N, C-alpha and C positions, 0 to 999 in steps of 0.2 A: 719491281725492280731491277736489274739486271745484273749479271758478272761481264766485264772486260776483261779479257787476257792476252798481256801483249807477251808473246814469246818471241824473244830475239837468241841471236847467240851468245851473245852476252851476260843476259839477264832476262829473269818472268817476272814482269808486272801482273800485277790482278787489282781491280779495283770494285768496287759496290758502284753503281753508276744509276742517278733516276730517270725515273720516265723524261726530265725535261733534260738531260745529255750532261747531268753535273754530278761530277767524283763525288763522293760521299765519303769514302775511303779507300785508300789505296795501299798496297805492299810491294815490297822486292825481294829481290834473294836471284843471288846470279846461278847460269846457267848450267853452267859446266860443261860446254857443250862436249863431245865426246861419247858420255855415258850412255849405257844402254838405253834405251825411249822410256822403257819402266819407270825406270830412276827418277827421271823429267818429270812424267807424268805425276808421280809420286810426289814431287815435291809442287807442281802445280793444285793438284789436291790440297794439301797439308794448305798453302795460300789464301787459295780460297773458301774453305772452312774458317782459317784464319779471320778472314776478310768478313765472311757472315756473322761472324761473334761479335766481332769487335764493332760492329754497327746494332749489334742486339737485336737481329730479324732472325727467322726461319725459312728454312730450303724450301718452305712451300710460298714465301716472299718473293721467291726469284722467279721471273717471269721465263729467263732463257739464260744458256752458256753461251758466249763468245767467245773466241781465239784466232786472233792473228801470228801467222807465221810467214816467216821470209822467205817463202816457198811457193808451190802450185798446191791448193787443195780443193776439193770438192765442199761447197760447202754445206750441199743438205746430208750428204752422209758424214763428212768431219774426217773422210782422210785426207792426209798428207801425199798424195802423191811425189812429191819431189821438194824437197830443201838442203841443199847442198850446206850451207853454214852447220848443220846438227848431222849430217850425213844421214838423213831419215827417206826411204822411199819406202809407199806404202804402207803405212805407218797408221793404226786403226785410232786415231787420238780422238776424236768427237765420240767414237763408242766405248772407248776405257771410262772417259769421264761421264757420258752419260749413264752408265750400266753405276758408275759409282755413286751420284748423285741424284737421279733417277730424275732428271730434267732434260728438255733438250738442248744439243750442243750444237754448234756451226762452226766453221771454218774455214778462214778467206786470207789468199796475199796483204799481206800487211799493208802494201802501198793502196790496194782496193779500201783494205779497213781505216786510212787514212783518209783517202777522198770521203766515205760517207762520215765519217768525224765533220769532217767540214762542213759538210751537206747538213746534219743533224744540226751542229753547234756553234759552225763558224763560217767561212769566209763562203760560202756555197748556200749557206741556208737557205731553203724553200726552193733553191735555182732547181731549172727541170732538167737541164744539160751540163755536164762538166765535166774538167779534166786534173786532174791532180795530178803533179809531178814532184816527187822528192829527188831533189839534187844534191847528192854525198859522193860515197865511193860509187856508188854508178849513177842510175836513175831508175827509179819506180815509178810507175804510175796508176791510177783507178781512174776507171768512170763510173760517171753515173748519166744513164739514159732516162728519159720519164721518170726521173724521180726514185730509177732502181740501179742499184750496182748492176756492172754487166761485167763478166769476166770471160765469156764467150761459148762456145757448145761443148768446148772440151775443159773448161774451167783454166784455159790457157793463154786466152784473150791478156788484150791491157799490157803488153809487153811493150811499150814504146823505147824502151830501153836497147832493145836490140833491132831497130828500125836501121838498114845498112841507108847511110844517109852520104857517106863518101869513102875517100881511101885516108888510111891513117899509117902512122911510122912502127904501130903495134897494133897487135891481133885483140880482141877481145878474149874474156877468162872461157866465152861459151866456143870459141874456134872461128869465128865469122872477124872478117876486116871489114873495119866502116861504121862498127853498131854507133848509135846514136850516145851511150852512154861512155863509149872512149873517146869522142869528140866533144863535150859536154859536159862532162861532169866534173868536180871538186878535182877527181884523181887526175883526168884527163889533162887539166889544166896545170896542175903541177908537174905532170910529167912532160909536158908541152916545157915547160918553164926551165926545168932540171935541164933537157935536153939541151936547150939554145946556150943556157952557160954551159956544158960539157962542151960544147959544138969551138966555146970560145968569147961569145958573147962578153962584151967590157961594159956598156956604157949603161948601166945598172946600179941600183942600190941594194938590190935583193938579196943576194948571198951575204954582203954585210949585215941585213934587218935577220937574217936567221944565223947571225954569228959566225960567218965563216963557214958553215954546216951544211954543204949542199942536202945533206939526207933531213936538214931539221925546214925546209924550204914548205909551206903548205898554203892552204888558199886564201888565210888571211893576209897573210904576208903579202901575196902578189895583189890583193883587193887595196893594200894599205898602199901599196908601193904605184901600181895606177892611179889612183884616186892622188897621190901626191904627185903625179907626171912622169914616174919615173918610166922609160920606154919599153923597158922590157914587160914590163907589167903591164903597160898600157895593150900592147902586140899581144900579149898573151890571153889578158880578159877580151878583147876584141876579138880573139880567132873564136875563143867559147861561146860568146853572144852571138856570132857569125853564124855558129853550127847550130846552137839553141833556138835562134830565132828559125835555121832551116827546118831542124825537127817540130818547132811548133806550128809552123806553117802547112807541114802535111798531115799534122794532127786537124786545124781547122778544116784543110780541103775535105779531110775525109768523112770528119764528123760534125764540123759546124757548132762547136757547141757555145753555150751561153758566157761560160768564163773558163778560162785556164788557170789553176792556183800553182803556186812554186813554193817545196817548203825541202824542209832537209838543209843541211849546214851552209848552204850556199845561200839560203835565203838571208841569213845573218848578214850578208851585203845590203839588202835594205831598198829604197827606192834609189840611188844611184843604179844599183844594178837592173832593176826591174825598171825603169825607165826606160833605159838604153837598149833593154830587150824588146821592149814592147815598139819603139821606134823602127827597130830595124826588121821586126814582125810586120807592123805597117807596110814596108816598104816592097816585101814579097807577097803580102797576099792577091787572092787571083783576080779581084774584082774591086776595085775602088770604089764602087757606089755603093757596097755594101758595109753595114758598121758593124765587121766579125767581134765576137766575144772581149771582153777586157783579160788582162792581166794582171793578177794580184799577189801578193805574198800570203800565206795560210798564215791562220793564227792561233792554232791551236797546238802546235809546238809537239811538247814532249807528251801531252796527254789525250794526242790524237788516235793513240795506236789501244789506248784502254777504253775511252770514250767509242768509237768506230766499231771495235769488235763486240761490245754490250747490244750495239743494234743490228748485227748483221742479220738476226733471226727474224726483228721485225721490217727489216726493209727486202728478203727474198721471201716472204710468205704470200 
């Protein structure tokens, strides 16, 4: 069995995972980001101990511990190099946890972890080459090449969210203009829609659907409006799909994966969304004679963080 830890800015989720990728037990508690890293590690240790006790096993039955973090980490050393959500820089997370339990500990980026989860037990199970995109506040990504996670030579690869794919009316948090995630994320969709309304767009029901409060406009409202034929909803979703398809074509031209998986909050738009993305991508691919990899929805949802983290050690050895 394995321990998988999904460490986020909001919560710490810990699970005991079986060899076939099933969560046998999980617990959760708030992260309280901003605290000293030692306090967060202490909570994590307590949660791991609780999980082991609740499935009535000993630590000797745990093969390894894996942790997914919203940042850049060195999988083998377990060092968190950069994690802005927690204000962590060069934190020896794996070393601290390993010292306590006497077990190998591996740490990886959370989107890479989600990609691994889908490979182990989800939409890319057993597939040789795949790319996972989690589309929400930003765009996270994970790469599987030859059945192994790929994070680059310096653990800083797989950052497709920061590909420059066009010009935009606002800069990315990284400081650049035109990043993929500023044009094709849920945040991008919302900011564009609000901007058009602030500019005086009248022929839309979106503001009414948000009870007249522009700050309450979210991605679901926009997608619902688009499905109903609302002109601004259609315009905003079409713009998002345009840039998402450009990003996916760049990925296909670079890596030629067997499958591209879309997860995150935007994936809740379902087949309506995926079919439009797929149609747009097929029009842009380099070689029309090649049957490029398909585009599908992720299957594991919120369980991906724990499952993927649990299998980091098995995948990189």
